[in-house]
N, C-alpha and C positions, 0 to 999 in steps of 0.2 A: 509389432517387429520388437523380436527381441534385441537385448544391449548385451557386449561380453564386460562381467565384472573382472577387474582386476584380481589376482590372489588375496591382497592382503585388504580389498571391499571385501569381497566373499566370506574371507576370515571375521569380519568384523560383525558383519550381520549373523553370521552362524553363531557368536558367541553372544550378542545380544538376544537372539530368539532362545538359546538355550538357556540363558539367564531370567526372562520374562516367560517363556513358556514350560521350563522345566523339559527341555528337549534330551535325548541323550542319543549317541549312535549318529549315523549319516541323517544330515539336512538338506531338503531340497530345496533350491531356489530360483523362482521363475520371474523373468523382469520381463517389461514391455515399456513402450513410450507412454507416457501419458500426458503428453503435449499437443494439443490440437493448434491450425492454425490461428492466431489471434490470442489464444490464451495467455502465452509467456515470453517475454521479450530479453528478458535481462539472461537469461537460464534455461536449461533442459531439465524436464520434470518426467523420470519416470517411476513406474508403477512395480514394487516387487513383494513375492509372496513367498515365505519362508515356513516349511513345515516340515514336520517331524514325528518322532514318537518319543513318547514318557517312558520312565521304566518299566510301567505296568501294561505298558503296549496300545495306549489308546492317543490316535493320532489327533495333532493341533496343529492349527496355521494362525501367521500373523502378517497382517500386511504393513506394506511401509510405504513411502514416498522419497525418493531418492532426487534431490538437485543438485547438479551438476552445473558447471560453466560450460561455455559453449566448446566445440572442440577446435575452432579455428580460430588460431593465434590471433590475426587481424580480426573478427568478432569480438573476442577478448579486450582487444584494444580499444576498440571504437566503444565498444558497452562497459568500460570500465570494470572488468570482471571483479577484480581483484578486491576491488573499492567496494562493491557493493556485497559480495560473499562475507569481505573482513565485518561488513556492518552487522549482517545477520547471525554472524558465528558471536559477535559480539553482545548482540542482545540476549542470545541463547546462553553464553556461558558466562556472564558478568552480568549484564542487567535484570534478566528476570531472576537468576537465583538472589541478588539483593532484594528484591521488590518483595520475594516469596518470603524471605527472611525477617522483612520488615513485617511481612503480615502475622507469621509467626510469635514475634517479640510483641506485638499490639496486641492480637485476638486471641494468642492461645492456637495449640496442635489442632484442637477439635474442631475449630469452625470451618464452614464452606469456604472452599477455595473462591477471592474474588477477580481472581482471571481464569475464569473456567475456559476463556474461548482461545486461549493461548496453546497451540497442542505441542504436545511433548516432543521433545528432539532427544534421541538417542546419540546422537554422536555428529560431528561438526569439525571439519579441518581448513585449513586456509593452504593453499599450493605454493606453488611459486608465480608469480605474475597470473595468477588467475588460473592458471593450469593444475589441475588437481585438486580444486576447490569441491566440497561436497557437504551435504548436509543431508542427515537419515531422520526423518521423522515418519512421526504415526499417520499411517493412512486416514483422514476423518470421513473420505467418501464410502470407508469399508464400515463404518461406524451409523450410515445413514443420512451424511450430511450431502447435499448437494451444492452446484453451483449455479447463480441464477442467470440469465439470460443477457448477456452483456448490451444487445443492440436493445431490448427494451428497457434497461435500467433496473435500480431498483424499486419494488412495490413500498407502501408506505411502513407497513411490517417491517421489510428488510430494514429500511432508511432508520428506524428508530431501535431497531438491536445493534446496528453498527454506531450510532452516535451514542448508545448507552455502552457499549465496549469501548467507545476511545474516552467516554469519560472516566471510567475505572483505571486505564492504562494511566491517564494522566492525572489522577488521584495520587497514584502513587510516588510520581514526579515532586507535586506538592507537599506530601506527607513526608517523604525522604530529606530535600530542602529545609522542612523546618526542625527535624529531629536530626538530622547530621549532615549539614551543608557541605562541609568537605568532602564526604563519601559521595553527593550528588554533583560534584565538582568534576572529580576524579571519572563517575559513569558515565559523565554526559559532555564532556570536554572534547572539542573537534569535531562535534557531531554536527556537519552541516551538509545539503544537498549535494550530494554525488554530481549532478550535471550539470544545475543551474546555478553556477560560481560565476562571480566577477570576473577571475581569472581565465576562465573558460569562454565567455561570452564571444570572442572572436569565432573561434571554432563553431559557434553555431548563429553566428550572425545572419550569415546566407539563408538559413533554413527559414528563421525565425522571423526574417523579414518576407521571405515569400510567402508564407504563414499569414502575416500580417495582412499583406497586400491581397489576398487569396478572400481571406475572410471578409476584407472592404469592399471587394467586388461583389460580393455575395450579399451584403449588408445595402450596399448602396442601390441594387435592385429592387430588395425587398422593404426596405425600413431607409428611406431616404433621409427622413430627419435625426434618426438614428446614426446614420451613416458620415451626418455633418458632423456628429462629434468623435465619431471615431476616427475621422482623418488625422487629425490633431496627435490621437494616442498610437497612430502606424509613425506619423511625422517625426514624434520626438523617441519612436524605436522601442517597438516592443522588445526588444533583447535586452535592454536595460532595465525594465520594468520583472519581466521575470527572474531576473537573475540579481534583482536589487534586495530581496527576502531573503537574509542568509545570517545575518548579526543577530545574537540570541535577544530578545526581548524583556531584557528583566525589570521588575521581580517576578515575572510572569512566566517564562520559559518553563517548559515542560519538555519531555521524550515526547516527539510525535512519531505516528506511527510512519506517516508520510507518505503512503500510497493504498489507503483505504477506498477500492474502487470494487466494480461488482466481481471481477474475477480473482481479488484477493481476499474474498470473505464467502463462506460456505454455511447453509442454514440446514436447520432439520426442522419438519412438521409442515403442516399442510393447514392453514395458513403457518408461515416460520414460526416458532418459538424458542429454536437456540441457533447460536451463532459461534464460529470456528473464524477467527480472523490469521489470514496466513501471513507469508512473504514481509518481514521486516528488513527487508534489503534498501529501505530508504529511510530509515530512522534521523531525525536530525531534533536540534534543541531550540524550539523557538516558541509563538505565542500558542494556545491553544487553536487559536481561530485557524491558524494554517490546516491541520488536520481537518475542521469542520468544513474550509472552504472546499477543500481540494475534493471530500466526498460529496458536497454539495452539489457542485457545479461539473464532476464529472462520471458522477452516476445517479444522478437525479433528472427526471423529464421537466420540464416547464412545469405541464398540470400537475405534476407530484409538490414538486418545489412551492407553486403558491398556495396549496393547500396544507402544507404543514410545516411550512419555513419555520414561522413561529414556534409551534407546538418541540420541533427538533431543537431547538437551541432551550427549550423550558426543558426537556425529557432529558438532555446533557446535564445542564446546570444541577437538576435535582438529583440526579444519579451522583454527578463529581461531589455535591454537597453530602449524599446519604453515604458515599463510600469512605470519605473525610471521614465524616462522624466516626464508623466503625472502626476505623485506624485510630481514633482518639487524638485528631490535631484539629488545627482550626477549621472549621467549616467556611469561615468567610472570608477566605484567603481570592477567589474571585465573583465577585458580585455580579448578579445579572445585566446589571447597567454596564459595569467594565467589559464583561465579554460582550456585548454589544456595539459597545466602541472601539472592539478591536475586530470585530466583525464587518465595520466599514473601514477602521484604519488598515485594513489589507484588502481592502474588497478588490483592488486591479491585480493584486494575484489571483485572485479567483477567478477575475474575468481571462487574464491572461493564459492560465491554466485550462480553463475550460475551451477557449475557441483553440487554441495549440492541440488539448490532449482527447477534448470529448469526441470530435469527428473519429478520430483510430479507434476511440473507446466503443463508441457507440455504431461505427459504420461497418457495414454488411462487405466481406472481402466479394473480390471480382476478379479476372484474370488480371488485371493491369497492376494490383497491388503486388510490388515488389516484395524480396526480403532485405531486411535493413539489416541483416546479423554479417552480411560481407560485404567488402568494398566501402565504399564513401557512405557510410549509414546516414551524414546526416541531408545528403542530395536526396540520397532515397527516401527518407523520413518526409522531407518535402514533396517529392514526386508523389508519394501515398497519399499527403494531406489533401494535394490538390484533386487526386482520384476522386478521396471520400466526400469533398465538397461538391462533385457532379450530381450526388445522389440531393434528390428534392428534402427528402425527412432530414438530412444534414443539413442542409441551407437552412432548414426551417428551425432546427436546434441549435446551429450558430446565431439566427437573426434574433430568437428568444432572447439568447442570453445576453447578446447586446443591448435590445429594448430594456431587459429588466434592469440592469448596470444604470442605463441612462435614467428610468426612472428612478431607481435609488439615487440618484446625483452625484453617481461616480464619474461622470463623462462630462463634467461643466465644462463649460465653453470659458 
């Protein structure tokens, strides 16, 4: 389905195409929707193709991805579009340039990019109240990158590439904190989770409690011994647990991506050898463990986690250390022992996220699933969660996660 571009947007795209391709004369812009059901939640994604001719008549084209906020103002309000787009624009306009400048100063102009997995952003703008927000980026799918199957989760290769990318991103926070702590404070100040914050928990309480009760019902039927441990967790309030992780954990806080899951990463190669990490709308400042727990428990199935959990942490730590070495700063800022301690310290955050998000991330769409971008988003999200929990595969997935956290001693009586 084609979309209508505003004259201002079309002029911006034409200017970028002329600059990058050396085009002259008229430029054609083709547009179509690039969002499939279940692929995107916080906005709408469009695929654009700009084509024209150079001065010598050669025909060239380039492809973009255009991200916009939802057209419905109610949806923008429920999904806090202004906040999430502001975060991603802040990342591309301030944080990433600062990180790239740091690499140039520390490594020189001719060294390979240490953040090659971040796609090029050509233009971005915040509208008013979320209306008119947009981000124009390079289309990585046109370069051969592909999205995995969210219902299957990440393969071993995908998981290792993801953890390596996260490590490199975190390394720049540690390096900047050592070299210019004031600049890092200015870059990272106020970066909290958009949704799961204490002052908004009453908005989510009904949804979260419904989720917790639904999960408890499933686990009681499938793993009674784990259910007895889970009951206290539900009684004490799932909503309080998921909103508790917000204040920066110094001195180890870094800028987290906040949303590295199957649909926010693209891979190239078979088996995958390269990664592109998308969607920096949920960046927040906190312990590195927050990013690792999020990916581990929203994108990996039990059998994969069981096989490579320890190896993934080692891969993360090795990549972090080697990147810090290349940037010429302290390599021992985060020991393996401390990383493991933080994974345990924030384990319940991983459990909360997994039982809340994993059913929706892994679940197959059915006719019962309703759109959450209009009306009461929280009640519709709770409804969808209950629908996903009807699937035996999702029941097994959720029970596996709870059993794992019980086994790790995170739900002690």
